[in-house]
C-alpha positions in Angstrom: 0.0 0.0 0.0 1.5 3.3 -1.1 0.1 6.8 -0.8 0.7 9.8 -3.1 -0.4 13.4 -3.0 -1.9 14.2 -6.4 -3.5 16.9 -8.5 -4.0 20.5 -7.5 -1.9 20.4 -4.4 1.2 19.2 -6.3 0.5 21.6 -9.2 0.3 24.7 -6.9 3.3 23.7 -4.9 5.4 23.5 -8.1 4.0 27.0 -9.0 5.0 28.3 -5.6 1.3 29.0 -4.7 -0.4 28.4 -1.4 -2.2 25.0 -1.2 -5.7 25.0 0.3 -6.6 21.3 0.0 -4.7 18.1 -0.5 -6.0 15.0 -2.2 -4.3 11.6 -2.1 -4.3 8.4 -4.1 -3.8 5.1 -2.5 -2.3 2.3 -4.6 -2.4 -1.4 -3.6 -5.2 -1.2 -1.1 -8.8 -2.5 -0.8 -11.7 -0.7 0.8 -11.7 -3.2 3.7 -8.0 -2.4 4.4 -8.8 1.4 4.5 -11.7 0.9 6.9 -9.5 -1.3 9.2 -7.0 1.5 9.4 -9.7 3.9 10.5 -10.5 5.7 7.3 -14.1 6.7 6.9 -15.7 5.8 3.5 -17.6 8.7 1.9 -17.5 8.0 -1.9 -20.7 7.3 -3.7 -19.5 6.3 -7.1 -16.0 5.1 -6.3 -14.0 4.4 -3.1 -13.1 7.7 -1.3 -12.2 7.9 2.3 -11.6 10.6 4.9 -8.4 10.4 7.0 -9.3 9.7 10.6 -7.4 12.7 11.9 -6.8 15.3 9.1 -10.2 14.6 7.3 -8.4 14.9 4.0 -9.6 12.8 1.1 -7.9 9.5 0.1 -9.1 7.8 -3.0 -8.2 4.3 -4.2 -6.4 4.3 -7.5 -8.9 3.8 -10.3 -9.4 3.6 -14.0 -12.6 4.7 -15.8 -14.4 3.7 -18.9 -17.0 5.8 -20.9 -20.4 4.0 -21.0 -22.8 6.9 -22.0 -22.8 10.5 -23.0 -22.5 13.2 -20.4 -20.9 13.7 -17.0 -22.3 10.7 -15.3 -21.7 8.2 -18.1 -18.7 6.5 -16.6 -17.8 3.1 -15.2 -15.0 3.0 -12.6 -12.7 0.3 -11.5 -10.8 0.5 -8.3 -8.6 -2.4 -7.4 -5.2 -3.1 -5.7 -3.6 -3.8 -9.2 -4.4 -0.3 -10.6 -1.1 1.6 -10.8 -0.5 5.2 -10.1 0.3 5.9 -13.7 -3.1 4.4 -14.7 -4.8 6.6 -12.2 -3.0 9.7 -13.4 -3.8 8.8 -17.1 -7.5 9.4 -16.5 -7.0 13.0 -15.4 -7.9 16.0 -17.6 -4.7 18.0 -17.9 -1.0 17.2 -17.7 -0.6 19.9 -15.0 -3.1 18.0 -12.9 -1.5 14.6 -13.5 1.5 15.0 -11.3 2.0 13.1 -8.0 4.4 13.4 -5.1 5.3 10.4 -2.9 5.9 10.3 0.8 9.6 11.1 0.4 8.8 14.2 -1.7 9.8 12.7 -5.1 7.8 13.9 -8.1 6.1 11.3 -10.4 5.3 13.0 -13.7 4.6 10.5 -16.5 2.9 13.1 -18.8 5.4 16.0 -18.5 3.0 18.2 -16.6 5.9 20.0 -14.8 7.2 21.1 -18.2 3.8 22.4 -19.2 3.6 24.3 -15.9 6.9 25.9 -16.6 5.8 26.8 -20.2 2.4 28.0 -19.1 0.4 25.5 -21.3 -2.8 23.7 -20.7 -2.6 20.3 -22.4 -4.9 17.3 -22.2 -3.5 14.0 -21.0 -5.1 11.6 -23.5 -7.9 11.4 -26.0 -10.1 10.3 -23.1 -10.4 14.0 -22.3 -13.2 14.1 -24.9 -15.3 11.7 -22.8 -16.1 14.3 -20.1 -17.6 17.6 -21.3 -17.0 19.2 -17.9 -13.4 19.3 -18.8 -14.1 22.1 -21.4 -15.2 24.3 -18.5 -12.3 23.3 -16.4 -9.8 24.2 -19.0 -11.4 27.6 -19.5 -11.4 28.1 -15.7 -7.7 27.2 -15.4 -7.0 29.6 -18.2 -8.7 32.4 -16.2 -6.8 31.4 -13.1 -3.3 31.1 -14.4 -3.3 33.0 -17.7 -1.9 29.9 -19.4 -2.3 29.3 -23.1 -4.1 26.3 -24.4 -2.2 23.7 -26.5 -3.5 23.8 -30.1 -4.3 20.1 -30.0 -6.4 20.6 -26.9 -8.3 23.5 -28.3 -8.9 21.4 -31.4 -10.4 18.6 -29.3 -12.5 21.1 -27.3 -13.9 22.4 -30.6 -14.8 18.9 -31.8 -16.5 18.2 -28.5 -18.6 21.4 -28.9 -19.5 20.5 -32.5 -20.5 16.9 -31.8 -22.9 17.9 -29.1 -21.0 16.4 -26.1 -21.2 19.8 -24.4 -25.0 19.6 -24.7 -25.0 16.8 -22.1 -23.7 19.1 -19.4 -26.0 19.4 -16.4 -26.9 22.9 -15.2 -25.5 22.3 -11.7 -22.0 21.4 -13.0 -22.0 24.3 -15.5 -22.9 26.8 -12.7 -20.3 25.3 -10.4 -17.6 25.8 -12.9 -18.8 29.2 -14.1 -19.1 30.5 -10.6 -15.6 29.4 -9.8 -14.3 30.9 -13.0 -16.0 34.2 -12.2 -14.1 34.3 -9.0 -10.7 34.0 -10.7 -8.4 37.0 -11.1 -9.2 37.3 -14.8 -12.6 35.8 -15.3 -13.0 37.2 -18.9 -10.4 34.7 -20.0 -12.9 31.8 -19.2 -15.5 33.2 -21.4 -13.0 34.0 -24.1 -11.9 30.4 -24.2 -15.5 29.1 -24.2 -16.3 31.4 -27.1 -13.2 30.3 -29.0 -14.0 26.6 -28.7 -17.7 27.0 -29.4 -18.9 25.9 -26.0 -20.2 29.3 -25.0 -23.1 29.0 -27.5 -24.0 25.7 -25.9 -24.0 26.6 -22.3 -24.6 30.3 -22.3 -26.2 31.2 -25.6 -27.5 34.6 -24.3 -23.9 35.7 -23.6 -22.7 34.2 -26.8 -25.2 36.1 -29.0 -24.2 39.3 -27.3 -20.5 38.6 -28.1 -21.3 38.4 -31.8 -20.6 42.1 -31.5 -16.8 42.3 -31.0 -17.0 45.7 -29.3 -19.7 44.4 -26.9 -17.5 41.4 -26.1 -14.5 43.5 -25.3 -16.6 45.8 -23.2 -18.1 42.9 -21.2 -14.7 41.4 -20.6 -13.3 44.7 -19.4 -16.2 45.2 -17.0 -15.9 41.7 -15.7 -12.2 41.9 -15.0 -12.7 45.3 -13.4 -15.3 43.8 -11.0 -12.8 41.1 -10.2 -10.0 43.7 -9.6 -12.4 45.5 -7.2 -12.7 42.3 -5.2 -16.5 42.0 -5.9 -18.4 39.0 -4.6 -19.9 36.4 -6.9 -23.3 38.0 -7.3 -21.8 41.3 -8.4 -19.5 39.5 -10.8 -22.4 37.6 -12.4 -24.3 40.9 -12.5 -21.3 42.6 -14.3 -21.4 39.8 -16.9 -25.2 40.1 -17.3 -25.6 43.9 -17.1 -25.5 44.5 -20.9 -28.1 41.8 -21.6 -31.9 42.4 -21.9 -33.8 41.4 -18.7 -35.5 38.5 -20.5 -32.2 37.2 -21.6 -30.9 37.4 -18.0 -34.0 35.5 -16.8 -33.3 32.8 -19.4 -29.6 32.6 -18.6 -30.1 32.4 -14.8 -32.8 29.8 -15.2 -30.7 27.7 -17.6 -27.7 27.8 -15.1 -29.9 27.4 -12.1 -28.1 30.3 -10.6 -28.7 31.0 -6.9 -31.4 33.5 -6.0 -28.9 36.3 -4.9 -27.0 36.0 -8.2 -30.2 35.9 -10.3 -31.8 38.9 -8.5 -28.7 41.1 -8.7 -28.1 40.3 -12.4 -31.7 41.3 -13.2 -31.4 44.5 -11.3 -28.2 45.3 -13.2 -29.8 44.6 -16.5 -32.6 46.9 -15.7 -30.9 49.7 -13.8 -27.2 49.8 -14.5 -27.5 52.5 -17.0 -29.5 54.7 -14.6 -26.9 54.2 -11.9 -24.1 55.1 -14.4 -26.0 58.4 -15.1 -26.2 59.2 -11.4 -24.2 62.3 -11.8 -26.9 63.8 -13.9 -30.0 62.5 -12.0 -32.3 64.9 -10.1 -33.4 64.1 -6.6 -36.8 62.7 -7.7 -35.1 60.3 -10.1 -32.6 59.2 -7.4 -35.5 58.5 -5.0 -37.4 56.5 -7.6 -34.2 54.4 -8.3 -33.8 53.7 -4.5 -37.4 52.7 -4.2 -37.4 50.5 -7.2 -34.3 48.5 -6.1 -35.4 48.5 -2.4 -32.3 50.2 -1.3 -33.8 50.8 2.2 -34.3 47.2 3.2 -31.5 45.8 1.1 -28.6 48.3 1.4 -25.9 45.5 1.0 -27.5 44.4 -2.2 -27.7 47.9 -3.5 -24.0 48.3 -2.7 -23.2 45.2 -4.8 -25.5 46.5 -7.6 -23.5 49.8 -7.6 -20.3 47.8 -7.8 -21.5 45.8 -10.8 -22.8 49.0 -12.5 -19.7 51.1 -11.9 -17.2 48.3 -12.7 -14.7 49.4 -15.4 -15.9 53.0 -15.4 -12.8 55.2 -15.0 -14.7 58.4 -14.2 -17.4 56.8 -12.0 -16.0 58.3 -8.8 -18.1 61.5 -8.6 -21.3 59.7 -9.6 -20.7 56.9 -7.1 -20.0 59.3 -4.3 -23.0 61.4 -5.1 -25.3 58.3 -5.2 -24.0 57.0 -1.9 -24.3 60.3 -0.2 -27.9 60.6 -1.3 -28.7 57.0 -0.1 -27.1 57.6 3.3 -29.0 60.8 3.8 -32.3 59.2 2.8 -31.7 56.1 4.9 -31.2 58.3 7.9 -34.8 59.4 7.7 -36.8 57.8 10.6 -39.6 56.1 8.6 -41.1 54.7 11.9 -41.6 58.1 13.5 -43.1 59.5 10.3 -45.5 56.5 10.2 -46.6 57.2 13.7 -47.2 60.9 13.0 -49.2 60.2 9.8 -53.0 60.6 10.0 -53.7 57.4 8.1 -52.0 54.4 6.6 -52.5 55.6 3.0 -50.5 58.8 3.8 -47.5 57.0 5.3 -45.7 56.1 2.0 -46.2 59.6 0.6 -44.9 61.2 3.8 -41.9 58.9 4.0 -41.1 59.6 0.4 -41.4 63.3 0.9 -39.0 63.2 3.8 -36.5 61.1 1.9 -36.8 63.3 -1.1 -36.0 66.4 1.0 -32.9 64.6 2.4 -31.7 63.6 -1.0 -32.1 67.2 -2.3 -30.1 68.5 0.6 -27.4 65.8 0.0 -27.1 66.5 -3.7 -26.8 70.2 -3.1 -23.8 69.7 -0.9 -20.4 70.2 -2.6 
């Protein structure tokens, strides 16, 4: 029984990057032996165990065989005679098919270390084409590391998109990879790669159609990367991606991806109101109040802040407008709506009285220099 650290931990160590999680492959063991040594079985499709102390994942070395189209169409074989090289051969990219033994020695049968040094994303074997999720993973790694994609790998990804393999992707996996890609330092690169290989039209046709316009594509990529540079959270980054789309297109996109409610809501608000927010420097007090009321800035101030982040992302001269809008919001939010409600003669007058007080506060705030 031999244990090897594999995959992302080894890759990031070789790149000199911090390692968050470590995964291990166990060669020459059976599930029964792992349980006897105190490992807890957690794998559903193949034998994966948690270390009794560190809780890190240990998987038995395995091979896989394609049995049907899509992400779930695989048959796995885990047995003591499966070698480390066989296990590494089923992985997606050479940079993820590197292992390190207990003595620190690197095992690199597919020259992944050389590809790391050269900054290349290259598939391990033709079996890459059997799993459409790998298209998304390559695009995500391109966004993370800025690596170029080997020509033969891009060719294979294009073939996968053309032959419909990407159509078998389930929404949950697409969103999982898209969300992770959006959180990379240069998220635009993910969508650039998906567009180049033809997969964007399969998984996000609303974005793909918009990118038929080269200027629109460049603008969206600039805005998206600016949101990332600002440290925006996932909802704001998704909103930055979607803000140039029509609201109906955003609805369709969020539904197709099964995006979480916070991402869906913020993207819709951005599609409907980003342009108004960008024009904040020229808005009068009444228009500002209507904007705040429409997006429910009073009860959801954090969401409004993220909406502003998505709207102003990539705008070099947005400072004055952003400051003006926030000053107005803070002044209106300071209005004591509860006291006004108590002083109102009837319930129908409450909303008008509160709006009047907020409008006065906004006017005063906008008049300040």
